[in-house]
C-alpha positions as a Markdown table, in Angstrom:
| # | Residue | x | y | z |
|---|---|---|---|---|
| 1 | Met | 0.0 | 0.0 | 0.0 |
| 2 | Arg | 1.1 | 3.6 | -0.7 |
| 3 | Val | 1.1 | 5.8 | 2.4 |
| 4 | Ser | 2.4 | 9.3 | 3.1 |
| 5 | Phe | 3.1 | 10.0 | 6.7 |
| 6 | Arg | 3.9 | 13.7 | 6.3 |
| 7 | Phe | 0.7 | 14.1 | 8.4 |
| 8 | Leu | 3.0 | 13.6 | 11.4 |
| 9 | Ala | 4.7 | 16.9 | 10.7 |
| 10 | Thr | 1.4 | 18.5 | 9.6 |
| 11 | Val | -0.4 | 17.4 | 12.8 |
| 12 | Thr | 2.3 | 18.6 | 15.1 |
| 13 | Leu | 2.9 | 21.9 | 13.4 |
| 14 | Ala | -0.8 | 22.7 | 13.0 |
| 15 | Ala | -1.4 | 21.8 | 16.6 |
| 16 | Leu | 1.3 | 24.3 | 17.5 |
| 17 | Thr | -0.2 | 27.1 | 15.4 |
| 18 | Ser | -3.3 | 26.9 | 17.5 |
| 19 | Leu | -1.5 | 27.3 | 20.8 |
| 20 | Pro | -1.7 | 31.1 | 21.4 |
| 21 | Glu | -5.2 | 30.6 | 22.7 |
| 22 | Thr | -5.1 | 32.9 | 25.7 |
| 23 | Lys | -3.5 | 36.0 | 24.2 |
| 24 | Ala | -6.6 | 37.9 | 23.3 |
| 25 | Ala | -7.8 | 37.6 | 26.9 |
| 26 | Asp | -4.4 | 38.0 | 28.5 |
| 27 | Trp | -2.8 | 40.8 | 26.5 |
| 28 | Tyr | -5.6 | 43.0 | 25.2 |
| 29 | Thr | -6.7 | 44.4 | 28.5 |
| 30 | Gly | -4.0 | 47.0 | 28.8 |
| 31 | Val | -3.8 | 48.6 | 32.3 |
| 32 | Pro | -5.4 | 46.4 | 35.0 |
| 33 | Thr | -8.5 | 47.7 | 36.7 |
| 34 | Asp | -6.6 | 48.0 | 40.0 |
| 35 | Gly | -4.3 | 50.7 | 38.6 |
| 36 | Thr | -1.1 | 48.7 | 38.7 |
| 37 | Pro | 1.1 | 48.8 | 35.6 |
| 38 | Ala | 0.4 | 46.2 | 32.9 |
| 39 | Pro | 3.1 | 43.6 | 32.3 |
| 40 | Arg | 5.2 | 44.1 | 29.2 |
| 41 | Ala | 3.6 | 42.2 | 26.3 |
| 42 | Pro | 5.8 | 39.6 | 24.7 |
| 43 | Arg | 7.3 | 39.8 | 21.2 |
| 44 | Val | 8.5 | 36.1 | 20.9 |
| 45 | Ala | 6.7 | 32.8 | 21.5 |
| 46 | Ile | 8.4 | 29.4 | 21.5 |
| 47 | Asp | 6.2 | 26.4 | 21.1 |
| 48 | Val | 7.1 | 22.7 | 21.5 |
| 49 | Ala | 4.7 | 19.8 | 20.7 |
| 50 | Ile | 4.8 | 16.0 | 20.6 |
| 51 | Asp | 2.2 | 14.0 | 18.7 |
| 52 | Gly | 1.8 | 10.2 | 18.8 |
| 53 | Thr | -0.6 | 7.5 | 17.6 |
| 54 | Ser | -1.3 | 3.9 | 18.4 |
| 55 | Gln | -0.2 | 3.2 | 14.8 |
| 56 | Arg | 3.4 | 3.6 | 15.9 |
| 57 | Ala | 3.8 | 7.1 | 14.7 |
| 58 | Leu | 5.7 | 9.8 | 16.7 |
| 59 | Ser | 6.7 | 13.3 | 15.9 |
| 60 | Gly | 7.9 | 16.5 | 17.5 |
| 61 | Ala | 8.1 | 20.1 | 16.4 |
| 62 | Leu | 9.7 | 23.4 | 17.5 |
| 63 | Ile | 8.2 | 26.7 | 16.4 |
| 64 | Gly | 9.3 | 30.3 | 17.0 |
| 65 | Thr | 7.0 | 33.2 | 16.3 |
| 66 | Ile | 8.3 | 36.7 | 16.3 |
| 67 | Ala | 6.5 | 40.0 | 16.3 |
| 68 | Pro | 9.3 | 42.3 | 14.9 |
| 69 | Phe | 7.6 | 45.7 | 15.0 |
| 70 | Thr | 4.8 | 45.5 | 17.6 |
| 71 | Ala | 4.2 | 43.5 | 20.7 |
| 72 | Met | 1.9 | 40.4 | 20.4 |
| 73 | Asp | -1.0 | 42.2 | 22.1 |
| 74 | Arg | -1.3 | 44.4 | 19.0 |
| 75 | Ser | -2.0 | 43.7 | 15.4 |
| 76 | Gly | 1.1 | 43.5 | 13.2 |
| 77 | Met | 3.5 | 41.5 | 11.1 |
| 78 | Arg | 4.6 | 38.0 | 12.3 |
| 79 | Val | 7.6 | 35.9 | 11.4 |
| 80 | Arg | 7.4 | 32.1 | 12.0 |
| 81 | Leu | 10.2 | 29.5 | 11.9 |
| 82 | Ser | 9.7 | 25.8 | 12.5 |
| 83 | Gly | 11.5 | 22.6 | 12.6 |
| 84 | Leu | 10.2 | 19.0 | 12.9 |
| 85 | Ala | 11.2 | 15.4 | 13.1 |
| 86 | Gly | 9.2 | 12.2 | 13.1 |
| 87 | Thr | 9.3 | 8.4 | 12.8 |
| 88 | Tyr | 6.6 | 5.9 | 11.7 |
| 89 | Val | 6.2 | 2.2 | 10.7 |
| 90 | Tyr | 3.8 | 0.7 | 8.2 |
| 91 | Ala | 3.3 | -2.6 | 6.3 |
| 92 | Pro | 3.8 | -2.2 | 2.5 |
| 93 | Ser | 1.8 | -3.8 | -0.3 |
| 94 | Asn | 4.7 | -6.1 | -1.0 |
| 95 | Pro | 4.8 | -8.6 | 1.9 |
| 96 | Phe | 8.4 | -9.6 | 1.1 |
| 97 | Leu | 9.6 | -6.1 | 2.3 |
| 98 | Gly | 8.4 | -6.6 | 5.8 |
| 99 | Glu | 7.8 | -3.5 | 7.9 |
| 100 | Ile | 8.8 | -0.2 | 6.5 |
| 101 | His | 10.5 | 2.2 | 9.0 |
| 102 | Gly | 10.3 | 5.9 | 7.9 |
| 103 | Thr | 11.8 | 9.1 | 9.2 |
| 104 | Ile | 10.8 | 12.6 | 8.3 |
| 105 | Val | 12.6 | 15.9 | 9.0 |
| 106 | Gly | 11.7 | 19.4 | 7.7 |
| 107 | Gly | 11.2 | 23.0 | 8.4 |
| 108 | Ala | 9.3 | 26.1 | 7.2 |
| 109 | Phe | 9.9 | 29.9 | 7.1 |
| 110 | Leu | 6.7 | 31.9 | 7.0 |
| 111 | Phe | 5.7 | 35.6 | 7.0 |
| 112 | Gly | 2.3 | 36.7 | 8.1 |
| 113 | Tyr | 0.0 | 39.2 | 9.7 |
| 114 | Glu | -2.1 | 38.9 | 12.9 |
| 115 | Trp | -5.1 | 40.9 | 13.7 |
| 116 | Val | -5.8 | 41.3 | 17.5 |
| 117 | Phe | -9.2 | 42.3 | 18.7 |
| 118 | Lys | -10.7 | 42.4 | 22.2 |
| 119 | Arg | -12.2 | 38.9 | 22.0 |
| 120 | Ala | -10.4 | 37.4 | 19.0 |
| 121 | Thr | -7.2 | 37.0 | 17.1 |
| 122 | Val | -6.8 | 36.0 | 13.4 |
| 123 | Ala | -3.5 | 35.3 | 11.6 |
| 124 | Leu | -2.6 | 34.5 | 8.1 |
| 125 | Tyr | 0.8 | 33.1 | 7.0 |
| 126 | Ala | 2.6 | 32.2 | 3.8 |
| 127 | Gly | 6.2 | 31.0 | 3.0 |
| 128 | Gly | 8.4 | 28.1 | 2.0 |
| 129 | Glu | 8.6 | 24.6 | 3.4 |
| 130 | Val | 11.1 | 21.8 | 2.9 |
| 131 | Val | 10.7 | 18.2 | 4.0 |
| 132 | Asn | 12.7 | 15.0 | 3.5 |
| 133 | Thr | 11.4 | 11.5 | 4.1 |
| 134 | Ser | 13.6 | 8.3 | 4.1 |
| 135 | Leu | 12.4 | 4.7 | 4.1 |
| 136 | Ser | 14.1 | 1.6 | 5.3 |
| 137 | Pro | 13.9 | -0.7 | 3.5 |
| 138 | Asn | 13.0 | 1.3 | 0.4 |
| 139 | Asp | 9.4 | 0.9 | -0.7 |
| 140 | Pro | 9.2 | 1.3 | -4.5 |
| 141 | Asn | 5.4 | 1.7 | -4.3 |
| 142 | Asn | 5.6 | 4.7 | -2.0 |
| 143 | Ser | 6.3 | 7.9 | -3.9 |
| 144 | Ala | 6.0 | 10.1 | -0.8 |
| 145 | Lys | 9.8 | 9.9 | -0.1 |
| 146 | Gly | 12.9 | 11.9 | -0.7 |
| 147 | Gly | 13.3 | 15.6 | -0.5 |
| 148 | Ser | 10.6 | 18.2 | -1.5 |
| 149 | Gly | 10.2 | 21.9 | -1.3 |
| 150 | Gly | 7.2 | 24.1 | -1.8 |
| 151 | Leu | 4.8 | 26.8 | -0.8 |
| 152 | Lys | 3.0 | 26.6 | 2.6 |
| 153 | Leu | -0.1 | 28.6 | 3.6 |
| 154 | Ala | -1.6 | 28.7 | 7.1 |
| 155 | Ala | -4.3 | 30.5 | 9.0 |
| 156 | Asp | -5.5 | 30.3 | 12.6 |
| 157 | Phe | -8.0 | 32.1 | 14.8 |
| 158 | Phe | -9.0 | 32.2 | 18.5 |
| 159 | Thr | -12.1 | 33.8 | 19.9 |
| 160 | Thr | -14.0 | 33.9 | 23.2 |
| 161 | Pro | -17.7 | 34.6 | 22.2 |
| 162 | Thr | -18.6 | 34.7 | 25.9 |
| 163 | Asp | -16.7 | 34.8 | 29.1 |
| 164 | Gln | -17.2 | 31.1 | 29.5 |
| 165 | Thr | -16.6 | 29.8 | 26.0 |
| 166 | Met | -13.8 | 29.7 | 23.3 |
| 167 | Ile | -13.6 | 28.6 | 19.7 |
| 168 | Ala | -10.2 | 28.0 | 18.0 |
| 169 | Gly | -9.3 | 26.8 | 14.6 |
| 170 | Val | -6.3 | 26.3 | 12.3 |
| 171 | Leu | -5.9 | 25.4 | 8.6 |
| 172 | Ser | -2.8 | 24.8 | 6.6 |
| 173 | Tyr | -2.0 | 23.7 | 3.1 |
| 174 | Ser | 1.4 | 22.8 | 1.5 |
| 175 | Thr | 2.2 | 22.1 | -2.2 |
| 176 | Asn | 4.5 | 19.3 | -0.9 |
| 177 | Tyr | 2.2 | 16.4 | -1.9 |
| 178 | Asn | -0.8 | 18.7 | -1.5 |
| 179 | Ser | -0.8 | 18.1 | 2.2 |
| 180 | Tyr | -3.6 | 19.7 | 4.3 |
| 181 | Tyr | -4.6 | 20.0 | 7.9 |
| 182 | Gly | -7.7 | 21.4 | 9.6 |
| 183 | Arg | -8.5 | 21.5 | 13.3 |
| 184 | Leu | -11.5 | 23.0 | 15.2 |
| 185 | Lys | -11.8 | 23.2 | 19.0 |
| 186 | Phe | -14.6 | 24.3 | 21.2 |
| 187 | Gly | -14.0 | 24.9 | 24.9 |
| 188 | Met | -15.8 | 25.7 | 28.1 |
| 189 | Ala | -14.0 | 27.7 | 30.9 |
| 190 | Leu | -12.8 | 25.3 | 33.6 |
| 191 | Ser | -11.0 | 28.2 | 35.4 |
| 192 | Asp | -9.4 | 31.5 | 34.4 |
| 193 | His | -8.1 | 31.0 | 30.8 |
| 194 | Val | -8.3 | 27.2 | 31.1 |
| 195 | Tyr | -10.7 | 25.5 | 28.7 |
| 196 | Val | -11.8 | 22.0 | 28.1 |
| 197 | Gly | -13.9 | 20.6 | 25.3 |
| 198 | Pro | -14.1 | 18.6 | 22.1 |
| 199 | Glu | -12.0 | 18.9 | 18.9 |
| 200 | Val | -12.3 | 17.6 | 15.4 |
| 201 | Val | -9.4 | 17.2 | 12.9 |
| 202 | Ala | -9.1 | 16.4 | 9.2 |
| 203 | Leu | -5.8 | 15.9 | 7.4 |
| 204 | Gly | -4.4 | 14.2 | 4.3 |
| 205 | Asp | -2.4 | 14.6 | 1.1 |
| 206 | Asn | -2.1 | 12.9 | -2.3 |
| 207 | Phe | -1.8 | 9.5 | -0.6 |
| 208 | Phe | -3.9 | 9.3 | 2.5 |
| 209 | Gln | -6.9 | 10.8 | 4.4 |
| 210 | Gln | -7.5 | 10.8 | 8.1 |
| 211 | Trp | -9.9 | 12.3 | 10.6 |
| 212 | Arg | -9.7 | 12.6 | 14.4 |
| 213 | Leu | -12.3 | 13.2 | 17.1 |
| 214 | Gly | -11.2 | 13.9 | 20.7 |
| 215 | Gly | -11.0 | 16.2 | 23.6 |
| 216 | His | -8.6 | 18.9 | 24.7 |
| 217 | Val | -7.6 | 20.9 | 27.7 |
| 218 | Ser | -5.9 | 24.3 | 26.9 |
| 219 | Gly | -4.3 | 27.1 | 28.8 |
| 220 | Leu | -2.8 | 25.3 | 31.8 |
| 221 | Arg | -0.1 | 27.5 | 33.4 |
| 222 | Phe | 2.9 | 26.8 | 35.5 |
| 223 | Gly | 4.9 | 30.0 | 35.9 |
| 224 | Ala | 5.9 | 31.3 | 32.5 |
| 225 | Leu | 4.9 | 28.1 | 30.8 |
| 226 | Gln | 1.5 | 27.3 | 29.2 |
| 227 | Phe | 0.5 | 23.7 | 28.6 |
| 228 | Gly | -2.1 | 21.9 | 26.6 |
| 229 | Ala | -3.1 | 18.3 | 25.8 |
| 230 | Ala | -5.5 | 16.5 | 23.5 |
| 231 | Ala | -6.4 | 12.8 | 23.0 |
| 232 | Gly | -9.0 | 10.8 | 21.1 |
| 233 | Phe | -9.8 | 8.5 | 18.3 |
| 234 | Leu | -8.6 | 8.5 | 14.7 |
| 235 | Asn | -9.6 | 6.8 | 11.5 |
| 236 | Asp | -7.1 | 6.4 | 8.6 |
| 237 | Arg | -8.4 | 5.5 | 5.2 |
| 238 | Val | -5.6 | 3.0 | 4.7 |
| 239 | Arg | -4.7 | 1.8 | 8.1 |
| 240 | Gly | -8.1 | 1.9 | 9.9 |
| 241 | Gly | -8.8 | 3.1 | 13.4 |
| 242 | Gly | -6.6 | 4.0 | 16.3 |
| 243 | Val | -6.0 | 6.6 | 19.0 |
| 244 | Tyr | -3.9 | 9.7 | 19.2 |
| 245 | Gly | -2.4 | 12.0 | 21.8 |
| 246 | Thr | -0.8 | 15.5 | 21.7 |
| 247 | Leu | 1.2 | 17.4 | 24.3 |
| 248 | Asp | 2.3 | 20.9 | 23.9 |
| 249 | Thr | 3.9 | 23.8 | 25.7 |
| 250 | Arg | 4.5 | 27.5 | 25.1 |
| 251 | Val | 6.7 | 30.2 | 26.6 |
| 252 | Thr | 6.7 | 33.9 | 25.7 |
| 253 | Phe | 9.1 | 36.7 | 26.4 |
């Protein structure tokens, strides 16, 4: 069977692009109501995420987002750099090859603009992406291997329609094998800036399609760090059902 596992990178990177879920509430408010000076709004965000599935796939990603001209609590230009690495295993259509072990590495350099409102943020990005996939042993029926470079487009949003609810979404597309990823999350406030709720994910490329349905918790804080997690069920058109889990963290300065 022909399978592309570039979704490992796509899943992790897209999950990361949806991390800044508390900034509209945290950074828009300006001077606190008690009259104390507002903390300095950050200009840099560093995100790390790990994504794994029961289908023996594991990936990690590191993303840096920079606001070069204005702080992140204001609308302005954004620069995003990312790196990723992942491993996976699958059974090819030729049974004599045994299991195929794959590795993927890549990165992207994107420019964008983010609009910051009182209850929402919306960001659009565009730039270049390079990926490289190696297979051991080589699977001649899998064309999703070797190096590839292309255009990457991405968008994300976060909004709090009410004081107790949030909606967040992310969408990305790359010309590398026409890979795509979409994620939509709904959350109810568990405590201040901490949300729990369902999520739905759709992803694929020229060689596979997959959907995910699960739950998430977002906005957990420990000092300067923010944490989030998600888990649920997945269904892959080629490999069938399974489960997934994602862990992420963010620091800003």
